[in-house]
C-alpha positions in Angstrom: 0.1 -0.1 -0.1 1.0 3.6 -0.3 2.5 5.1 2.5 0.1 7.5 4.4 1.7 10.1 7.0 1.2 9.9 10.2 -1.6 11.9 11.6 -3.3 12.1 8.5 -6.4 10.2 8.3 -6.8 7.6 5.6 -10.1 8.3 2.8 -12.5 5.6 2.1 -12.4 4.4 -1.4 -16.3 2.8 -2.8 -16.4 0.5 -5.8 -18.5 -2.8 -6.6 -16.1 -5.9 -6.2 -17.9 -9.0 -7.1 -21.6 -7.1 -7.3 -21.1 -6.5 -3.1 -19.9 -2.1 -2.6 -16.8 -2.4 -0.7 -14.5 0.7 1.1 -11.0 0.1 0.9 -8.8 2.7 2.4 -7.2 5.4 -0.1 -4.2 3.8 -1.8 -5.6 0.1 -1.5 -4.6 -2.2 -4.4 -7.9 -4.4 -5.5 -5.9 -7.4 -4.1 -6.3 -5.5 -0.8 -9.5 -5.1 -0.9 -10.1 -8.8 -2.3 -8.4 -10.2 0.9 -9.9 -7.9 3.2 -13.3 -9.0 1.7 -12.1 -12.7 2.2 -12.2 -13.6 -1.6 -9.7 -15.7 -2.8 -7.1 -14.7 -5.8 -4.2 -16.5 -6.3 -0.5 -14.7 -6.3 2.6 -16.0 -6.8 5.0 -12.9 -6.4 3.0 -10.7 -4.9 3.6 -10.1 -1.1 4.0 -7.2 2.0 6.7 -6.4 1.9 8.1 -5.3 -1.4 6.4 -3.0 -4.6 5.2 -5.7 -6.4 5.8 -6.2 -10.2 2.4 -7.9 -11.4 5.4 -10.4 -13.1 3.2 -13.6 -12.2 -0.2 -12.7 -14.4 -1.9 -15.8 -11.8 -4.6 -12.8 -9.9 -5.6 -10.7 -12.7 -9.3 -9.3 -13.0 -11.5 -7.8 -14.7 -11.9 -4.2 -14.6 -15.6 -2.6 -16.2 -14.6 -0.2 -18.7 -10.8 -2.3 -19.0 -9.9 -4.2 -22.8 -7.7 -6.0 -21.0 -7.6 -8.0 -17.5 -5.7 -6.0 -14.9 -3.3 -7.5 -12.4 -5.1 -6.9 -9.0 -1.7 -6.4 -7.2 -0.9 -3.2 -8.0 -4.0 -2.1 -9.9 -5.3 0.6 -7.2 -8.6 0.9 -5.7 -10.7 3.8 -7.5 -14.2 5.3 -6.8 -16.8 4.0 -8.5 -14.9 1.0 -10.4 -16.8 -2.7 -11.1 -14.2 -5.2 -10.7 -14.8 -8.9 -11.2 -13.0 -11.7 -9.5 -14.3 -14.7 -10.8 -15.2 -15.1 -14.8 -14.9 -17.4 -17.7 -11.8 -14.8 -19.0 -9.8 -14.6 -15.6 -10.2 -18.5 -14.5 -9.2 -19.2 -18.2 -6.4 -16.8 -17.6 -5.0 -17.7 -14.5 -4.9 -21.6 -15.9 -3.5 -20.8 -18.9 -0.9 -19.1 -16.6 -0.7 -21.6 -14.5 -0.1 -24.2 -16.5 3.1 -22.1 -18.7 4.3 -21.7 -15.5 4.0 -25.4 -14.3 5.0 -26.7 -17.4 8.5 -24.8 -17.4 9.8 -24.5 -13.9 9.4 -26.7 -10.2 6.6 -25.5 -8.5 6.5 -28.0 -6.3 8.1 -25.8 -3.6 5.6 -23.2 -4.3 3.5 -22.8 -1.0 -0.7 -23.1 -2.6 0.1 -23.9 -6.1 -0.9 -27.4 -6.2 -4.4 -26.8 -5.3 -4.8 -23.5 -7.1 -4.2 -25.9 -10.6 -6.6 -28.2 -9.3 -9.0 -25.6 -8.5 -8.2 -24.4 -12.3 -8.0 -27.7 -14.0 -5.0 -26.7 -14.8 -2.9 -29.1 -17.0 0.8 -28.4 -17.4 1.8 -31.4 -18.9 -0.3 -30.9 -22.6 2.1 -29.3 -23.4 4.2 -32.2 -24.0 7.8 -33.9 -22.4 9.2 -30.9 -25.1 7.9 -27.9 -23.1 10.8 -25.4 -22.7 12.5 -26.4 -19.2 15.9 -24.5 -17.4 17.1 -28.3 -16.2 19.3 -26.3 -14.4 21.8 -28.0 -11.3 21.2 -26.5 -8.1 23.9 -23.9 -7.3 25.3 -25.2 -4.2 28.4 -22.5 -3.6 28.5 -21.4 -0.2 27.6 -23.0 3.1 24.3 -20.6 3.5 21.9 -20.9 1.1 21.0 -22.6 -2.4 19.8 -21.1 -5.9 18.0 -23.3 -7.6 16.6 -21.8 -10.4 14.5 -24.7 -12.0 12.2 -23.3 -9.5 12.3 -19.2 -10.5 9.8 -17.6 -11.8 11.4 -14.5 -12.8 9.6 -12.5 -10.3 12.1 -10.0 -10.0 12.2 -9.6 -5.9 15.2 -10.8 -4.8 16.3 -8.2 -7.1 14.9 -5.5 -5.6 15.5 -7.1 -2.3 19.1 -6.9 -2.7 18.4 -3.7 -4.9 17.1 -0.4 -3.9 14.1 -1.6 -2.2 15.9 -3.5 1.2 19.5 -4.2 1.1 21.3 -1.5 -1.7 24.1 -4.1 -2.5 23.1 -5.5 -6.0 24.6 -7.8 -6.5 21.4 -9.6 -8.2 20.5 -9.0 -11.5 18.2 -9.9 -14.6 21.4 -11.0 -17.8 19.9 -12.2 -21.0 16.5 -11.0 -22.7 13.4 -12.8 -23.7 13.7 -16.1 -23.3 17.2 -15.9 -22.5 16.2 -14.0 -19.4 17.8 -15.0 -15.9 18.5 -14.2 -12.8 22.7 -14.3 -12.1 25.4 -11.9 -10.1 27.7 -9.7 -12.0 29.6 -11.4 -14.4 27.9 -14.8 -14.0 30.3 -15.4 -10.9 29.7 -18.1 -8.3 28.0 -16.0 -5.2 31.3 -16.1 -3.3 32.8 -14.3 -5.9 30.1 -11.5 -6.2 29.1 -8.5 -3.7 27.5 -10.7 -1.9 26.7 -10.0 1.7 25.0 -12.9 3.2 21.8 -11.0 4.3 19.8 -13.8 3.1 16.3 -11.1 2.4 16.6 -12.5 -1.0 15.8 -16.1 0.2 12.9 -13.8 2.5 11.4 -12.7 -0.1 11.7 -16.0 -3.0 8.2 -17.3 -3.7 9.1 -20.5 -4.8 11.9 -22.1 -3.1 13.8 -20.9 -5.6 16.3 -19.7 -3.0 16.6 -21.9 0.2 18.3 -22.2 3.3 21.2 -25.4 3.1 19.5 -26.4 6.0 16.2 -26.7 4.2 17.6 -27.8 1.2 19.7 -30.5 2.4 16.6 -31.7 4.5 14.4 -31.5 2.1 16.7 -34.2 -0.3 17.4 -36.6 2.7 13.3 -36.4 3.2 13.4 -35.3 6.6 12.1 -31.7 6.4 8.8 -31.5 7.8 6.7 -28.3 8.3 4.1 -29.4 10.2 6.3 -31.2 13.1 8.3 -27.5 13.6 7.4 -24.6 15.7 7.9 -20.9 15.4 9.7 -18.9 18.2 10.0 -15.1 17.7 12.3 -13.5 19.7 15.4 -10.9 19.5 18.4 -10.7 18.0 21.2 -10.8 20.4 24.1 -10.2 18.0 23.7 -6.0 18.7 21.6 -3.3 20.2 19.4 -2.9 16.9 16.7 -5.4 18.3 16.3 -7.1 15.3 13.1 -9.6 15.8 14.0 -13.3 14.4 11.3 -16.1 14.0 13.5 -19.4 15.1 12.2 -22.5 13.1 12.3 -25.5 14.6 12.3 -29.3 14.1 13.3 -31.6 16.2 14.8 -29.9 19.0 16.8 -28.4 15.7 16.9 -24.8 15.0 16.3 -25.4 11.0 16.2 -21.7 9.6 15.5 -18.3 10.7 13.2 -15.7 9.3 12.4 -12.1 10.0 8.4 -11.2 10.8 7.7 -8.9 8.4 5.5 -6.5 10.0 8.5 -5.7 12.5 8.8 -2.0 12.8 12.3 -2.7 13.3 13.6 -4.9 10.5 10.5 -5.2 8.0 11.6 -9.1 7.2 15.1 -7.8 6.9 18.3 -8.6 8.6 21.7 -9.2 8.5 24.0 -12.8 8.2 24.6 -12.7 11.9 20.9 -12.5 12.4 19.7 -15.1 9.7 22.6 -17.7 9.5 24.6 -16.7 12.7 21.8 -19.5 15.4 24.4 -22.2 15.2 26.5 -21.8 19.0 22.6 -22.1 20.4 22.8 -25.6 19.5 25.7 -26.3 20.3 25.1 -28.5 23.7 28.9 -30.0 23.8 
């Protein structure tokens, strides 16, 4: 949402959403309104921290008077607009987008996508075995996190998190153009030779698991990763006096990864290398 100065009351925008009169604060997106109304609109690339890139196009809706379908994640609510989220046109578009994505990349670790594929009766295998896939082996060149570009949907959230929206390190960029576009570090060098500071903020925003903790990657490979057995405990990082909030993900009495609450007024989901990856001393019970 657009930031509103403190102390300034937010005006309400009235419009019609699926036949119902709806009111949302000025600056809200259509997707914000859908969520407030309890309407489930699928989205892969949208999050609650970075400005939307409307890259995946799964959240499209019909706006009366618009020639094309509109991405709900970035379309601002306007007074008097008429929005429909569940029409034959939107369902067909979402179905095709899900088919194209699932036929070209591995979405096995993307939350909720299996349910959406079933809901929209998407059939990714209809493109046949010759559908273009990246089929690139995961890049395991450090002990902190893994880059598996075979799961990347080019949402560019990692680029934004590493760039001017969060970290300002600019170690990650988009290389190539068109069908050859891909995420890479400068000069396509190993991550260890790049400007990366290993904050892991790119991992925090990745929606598909293309970027993951090395611990999670190893546990998934061993078949031991089980989120149903994990607990989450939010605490305060003890490395310095900033007071960053940490959420410890624990399985079998071991910390398996660390995230940060996106609604934290201190971190907004951001951490440094110590906060995100420096938890081994907690588990040193020798």
